[in-house]
DRENBA-133918 format. One record per residue (C-alpha): residue number from 1; x, y, z. Coordinates in Angstrom, 2 decimals, m for minus. Layout:
REC,NUM,X,Y,Z
...
This chain:
REC,1,43.20,m187.82,127.34
REC,2,40.66,m186.42,125.41
REC,3,37.37,m188.27,125.45
REC,4,35.75,m190.31,122.42
REC,5,33.80,m188.23,121.11
REC,6,36.10,m184.81,120.75
REC,7,38.11,m187.48,118.70
REC,8,35.83,m189.41,116.62
REC,9,35.15,m185.63,115.77
REC,10,38.72,m184.93,114.44
REC,11,39.10,m187.72,112.68
REC,12,36.32,m187.44,110.88
REC,13,37.39,m183.19,110.18
REC,14,40.36,m184.48,109.54
REC,15,39.21,m187.48,106.93
REC,16,36.73,m184.92,105.20
REC,17,40.62,m182.19,104.43
REC,18,41.92,m184.85,103.16
REC,19,39.20,m185.94,100.33
REC,20,39.31,m182.53,99.78
REC,21,42.96,m181.56,99.27
REC,22,43.18,m184.93,97.68
REC,23,40.51,m183.67,95.13
REC,24,42.26,m180.69,94.65
REC,25,46.00,m182.40,93.73
REC,26,44.04,m184.13,90.66
REC,27,42.90,m181.69,89.85
REC,28,46.04,m179.59,89.78
REC,29,47.13,m182.44,88.29
REC,30,44.70,m182.17,85.07
REC,31,45.00,m178.79,84.52
REC,32,49.32,m178.63,85.04
REC,33,49.60,m181.54,81.30
REC,34,47.56,m179.24,79.62
REC,35,49.63,m176.37,80.81
REC,36,52.56,m177.67,80.90
REC,37,52.54,m178.54,76.73
REC,38,51.16,m174.93,76.20
REC,39,54.30,m173.13,77.75
REC,40,56.91,m176.14,76.48
REC,41,55.44,m175.20,73.00
REC,42,55.62,m171.60,73.17
REC,43,58.97,m171.54,74.42
REC,44,61.80,m172.32,71.20
REC,45,58.71,m169.62,69.22
REC,46,59.48,m167.32,72.48
REC,47,63.06,m167.29,72.93
REC,48,63.31,m166.97,68.77
REC,49,61.39,m164.71,67.89
REC,50,63.17,m161.95,70.78
REC,51,66.44,m162.98,69.35
REC,52,65.54,m162.01,66.17
REC,53,64.12,m158.62,67.06
REC,54,67.70,m158.00,69.75
REC,55,69.34,m158.66,66.47
REC,56,67.65,m155.99,64.13
REC,57,67.31,m153.04,66.32
REC,58,71.30,m153.69,68.17
REC,59,72.80,m152.82,63.70
REC,60,69.76,m149.98,62.54
REC,61,71.53,m146.97,62.38
REC,62,68.16,m144.91,62.12
REC,63,67.49,m141.42,62.50
REC,64,64.47,m142.54,64.06
REC,65,64.62,m145.60,66.84
REC,66,61.79,m146.99,67.22
REC,67,60.02,m145.88,71.07
REC,68,60.14,m148.81,72.52
REC,69,63.69,m149.48,71.74
REC,70,64.79,m145.42,73.70
REC,71,67.31,m146.42,76.25
REC,72,66.15,m143.41,79.80
REC,73,67.73,m142.88,82.73
REC,74,65.59,m144.95,84.78
REC,75,63.21,m143.03,87.36
REC,76,60.16,m144.73,87.23
REC,77,59.90,m148.42,86.82
REC,78,56.75,m150.21,86.04
REC,79,56.80,m154.21,87.95
REC,80,54.66,m156.55,86.42
REC,81,53.50,m158.60,89.01
REC,82,51.59,m161.48,88.22
REC,83,50.66,m164.10,90.51
REC,84,47.42,m166.12,90.69
REC,85,43.54,m165.68,91.52
REC,86,43.91,m168.62,94.05
REC,87,45.26,m169.63,97.29
REC,88,46.26,m172.76,98.51
REC,89,49.49,m172.96,96.25
REC,90,52.06,m173.18,98.63
REC,91,54.57,m170.56,98.24
REC,92,54.09,m169.73,94.87
REC,93,52.51,m166.35,94.90
REC,94,54.06,m164.48,98.41
REC,95,57.62,m165.40,96.90
REC,96,56.50,m162.70,93.83
REC,97,56.00,m160.46,97.49
REC,98,59.29,m161.21,98.57
REC,99,60.42,m160.24,94.91
REC,100,58.36,m157.72,94.81
REC,101,59.38,m156.18,98.24
REC,102,63.24,m156.90,96.91
REC,103,63.49,m154.73,94.34
REC,104,61.91,m151.84,95.50
REC,105,64.65,m152.16,98.76
REC,106,67.27,m152.49,95.74
REC,107,66.49,m149.47,94.27
REC,108,65.77,m146.86,96.94
REC,109,66.36,m144.05,94.15
REC,110,63.57,m145.09,91.80
REC,111,59.58,m144.01,91.92
REC,112,58.80,m147.98,91.60
REC,113,54.31,m148.48,90.85
REC,114,52.24,m151.56,89.93
REC,115,50.60,m153.67,87.29
REC,116,49.31,m156.14,89.47
REC,117,48.31,m159.81,87.38
REC,118,46.03,m161.79,89.96
REC,119,43.51,m161.31,92.37
REC,120,46.19,m162.47,95.43
REC,121,48.87,m160.41,95.28
REC,122,46.47,m157.04,94.34
REC,123,44.85,m157.74,97.61
REC,124,48.39,m157.69,99.41
REC,125,50.01,m155.03,97.25
REC,126,47.51,m152.85,97.41
REC,127,47.84,m152.02,101.09
REC,128,50.68,m150.14,100.12
REC,129,52.05,m149.68,97.21
REC,130,51.34,m148.02,94.88
REC,131,49.94,m149.01,92.19
REC,132,49.50,m148.66,87.40
REC,133,46.53,m151.39,87.82
REC,134,45.75,m154.33,87.94
REC,135,43.47,m157.47,86.17
REC,136,42.40,m159.97,87.85
REC,137,40.06,m161.69,84.64
REC,138,43.32,m162.53,82.63
REC,139,43.46,m166.05,83.98
REC,140,39.66,m166.09,83.44
REC,141,40.21,m166.36,80.02
REC,142,44.33,m167.31,79.03
REC,143,44.71,m166.44,75.78
REC,144,46.99,m163.56,73.89
REC,145,44.34,m161.16,72.49
REC,146,44.15,m160.50,76.33
REC,147,47.29,m160.74,77.35
REC,148,48.76,m158.72,74.67
REC,149,45.83,m155.91,75.64
REC,150,47.57,m155.85,78.85
REC,151,50.33,m155.19,77.19
REC,152,49.44,m152.89,75.03
REC,153,48.65,m150.73,78.03
REC,154,52.30,m151.24,79.95
REC,155,54.10,m150.05,76.07
REC,156,52.06,m146.71,75.98
REC,157,53.09,m145.72,79.60
REC,158,56.45,m146.56,78.19
REC,159,56.00,m144.67,74.99
REC,160,54.32,m142.06,76.72
REC,161,57.55,m141.86,79.25
REC,162,55.39,m142.35,81.97
REC,163,57.51,m145.13,82.70
REC,164,61.54,m145.68,81.90
REC,165,61.67,m149.03,82.07
REC,166,59.18,m152.20,82.53
REC,167,59.66,m155.20,84.45
REC,168,57.87,m158.35,84.76
REC,169,57.64,m160.67,87.56
REC,170,57.26,m164.17,87.92
REC,171,57.04,m167.64,88.74
REC,172,59.08,m169.58,85.23
REC,173,57.82,m172.35,85.38
REC,174,61.02,m175.52,85.72
REC,175,58.75,m178.47,86.25
REC,176,55.91,m179.33,88.75
REC,177,57.47,m179.17,91.98
REC,178,60.07,m176.75,90.33
REC,179,59.52,m172.42,90.13
REC,180,62.30,m170.40,90.27
REC,181,61.46,m165.89,90.47
REC,182,62.32,m164.28,87.40
REC,183,62.05,m161.12,86.43
REC,184,62.75,m159.31,83.13
REC,185,62.41,m156.49,81.09
REC,186,59.39,m155.76,78.93
REC,187,60.59,m152.29,77.50
REC,188,63.22,m151.44,76.41
REC,189,64.45,m153.69,73.75
REC,190,67.98,m154.27,74.04
REC,191,70.31,m155.90,72.07
REC,192,73.34,m157.88,73.44
REC,193,76.15,m157.06,72.38
REC,194,76.65,m160.36,70.68
REC,195,73.38,m159.76,68.43
REC,196,73.85,m156.23,67.67
REC,197,77.39,m157.25,66.73
REC,198,75.98,m159.86,63.28
REC,199,73.51,m158.14,61.40
REC,200,75.89,m157.19,58.27
REC,201,74.08,m160.66,56.52
REC,202,71.22,m160.09,55.48
REC,203,69.38,m158.52,53.06
REC,204,66.18,m157.43,54.27
REC,205,62.31,m157.65,52.46
REC,206,60.54,m154.92,53.15
REC,207,63.59,m152.43,55.13
REC,208,64.46,m153.60,58.18
REC,209,63.83,m150.69,59.91
REC,210,59.95,m152.19,58.84
REC,211,60.87,m154.88,60.05
REC,212,61.21,m154.47,63.59
REC,213,58.42,m151.94,63.69
REC,214,56.58,m154.38,62.72
REC,215,57.66,m157.23,64.75
REC,216,58.53,m156.25,67.84
REC,217,54.67,m155.07,69.67
REC,218,54.52,m158.71,68.46
REC,219,57.38,m159.55,70.32
REC,220,56.55,m157.66,73.40
REC,221,53.45,m158.96,73.45
REC,222,54.76,m162.38,72.79
REC,223,57.14,m161.22,75.87
REC,224,54.26,m161.02,78.46
REC,225,51.57,m163.29,77.50
REC,226,54.95,m166.14,77.68
REC,227,55.47,m165.33,81.33
REC,228,51.81,m165.94,82.32
REC,229,52.22,m168.97,80.43
REC,230,54.59,m170.01,82.50
REC,231,53.08,m168.29,86.43
REC,232,49.51,m170.67,84.92
REC,233,51.60,m173.00,84.60
REC,234,53.77,m172.80,88.43
REC,235,50.81,m172.20,89.33
REC,236,49.08,m175.76,89.00
REC,237,52.09,m177.34,89.49
REC,238,52.85,m175.58,93.22
REC,239,49.45,m176.67,93.88
REC,240,49.74,m180.10,93.17
REC,241,52.60,m180.36,95.20
REC,242,50.85,m178.29,97.76
REC,243,47.66,m180.58,98.00
REC,244,49.77,m183.44,97.72
REC,245,52.16,m182.69,101.23
REC,246,48.76,m181.60,102.91
REC,247,47.69,m184.66,101.82
REC,248,49.92,m187.01,103.29
REC,249,49.82,m184.72,105.98
REC,250,46.01,m185.24,106.74
REC,251,46.86,m188.61,106.01
REC,252,49.63,m189.08,109.31
REC,253,47.68,m187.33,111.27
REC,254,44.76,m189.29,111.02
REC,255,46.23,m192.30,111.56
REC,256,47.69,m191.02,114.85
REC,257,44.23,m189.98,116.17
REC,258,43.04,m193.03,115.24
REC,259,45.89,m194.60,117.28
REC,260,45.46,m192.41,119.87
REC,261,41.26,m193.32,119.37
REC,262,42.11,m196.84,120.63
REC,263,44.30,m196.45,123.35
REC,264,41.09,m194.29,124.97
REC,265,39.17,m197.10,123.97
REC,266,41.09,m200.15,125.99
REC,267,41.43,m197.56,128.66
REC,268,37.52,m196.70,128.83
REC,269,37.25,m200.90,128.65
REC,270,39.58,m201.75,131.17
REC,271,38.48,m199.81,133.57
REC,272,34.67,m200.61,133.13
REC,273,36.00,m204.54,133.89
REC,274,37.83,m203.20,136.66
REC,275,35.10,m201.17,138.33
REC,276,32.55,m204.78,137.63
REC,277,35.91,m207.04,138.84
REC,278,36.07,m204.42,142.02
REC,279,32.27,m204.42,143.29
REC,280,32.09,m207.47,143.00
REC,281,35.15,m208.48,145.39
REC,282,32.87,m205.32,147.28
REC,283,29.86,m207.43,147.56
REC,284,31.52,m211.36,148.48
REC,285,33.42,m209.36,151.49
């Protein structure tokens, strides 16, 4: 059994760790509320805008299609991997890494390059994967303008035929305890069957092509911004849950160490009493 000093040091260490994890949990809980409100308010607008663009682009009969709607044989793919800049958030980042590795395994005939948004993903994926680029500062100032610059870079690469498809992989926020790894196609924008058949009931002013050409880039940028917002809220939810579990585990470990300390202290006192009694008996004998 460890001596009393070692047990006291472990109790102090666990107590200090518990204070840190509890503080991190409270910070993430405070940030989560704001991030959750932001993504909840943003989703209806983003989803409706995407639906509108798919509807309009699917019903256009033009000779000059928009460069962002061109469907080509998929040979080169750009995966936008959204992770976090900080750790201590459970399986938040590792799930994205696994999702990317699974996609590459399932599509061996595609040449995949990565655009990493977040330091954790860049640190791991840059070791053995081909990177198109990385941006670790996006979460320091998560604004639509910064997200639009990244989206424009992807759009230019697609329009220049550097890639035949652009996908974004991120954690979709469901609640504080649940994040869903989601893969969405950013480019090309393809109309679904139900959307493409309902575009003849409207009169467009200006022309339908002009509306699509104006709104399509905004829709793509908004879709990436929504994914970043989703990932940001998911990060704080995952960290809050992980720190809550860590605090509970630290509390349980501290209680067990205190029990062990009390047992060791009681055993030491008992041994001292026995030694005193044995010494007194020896003197009397």
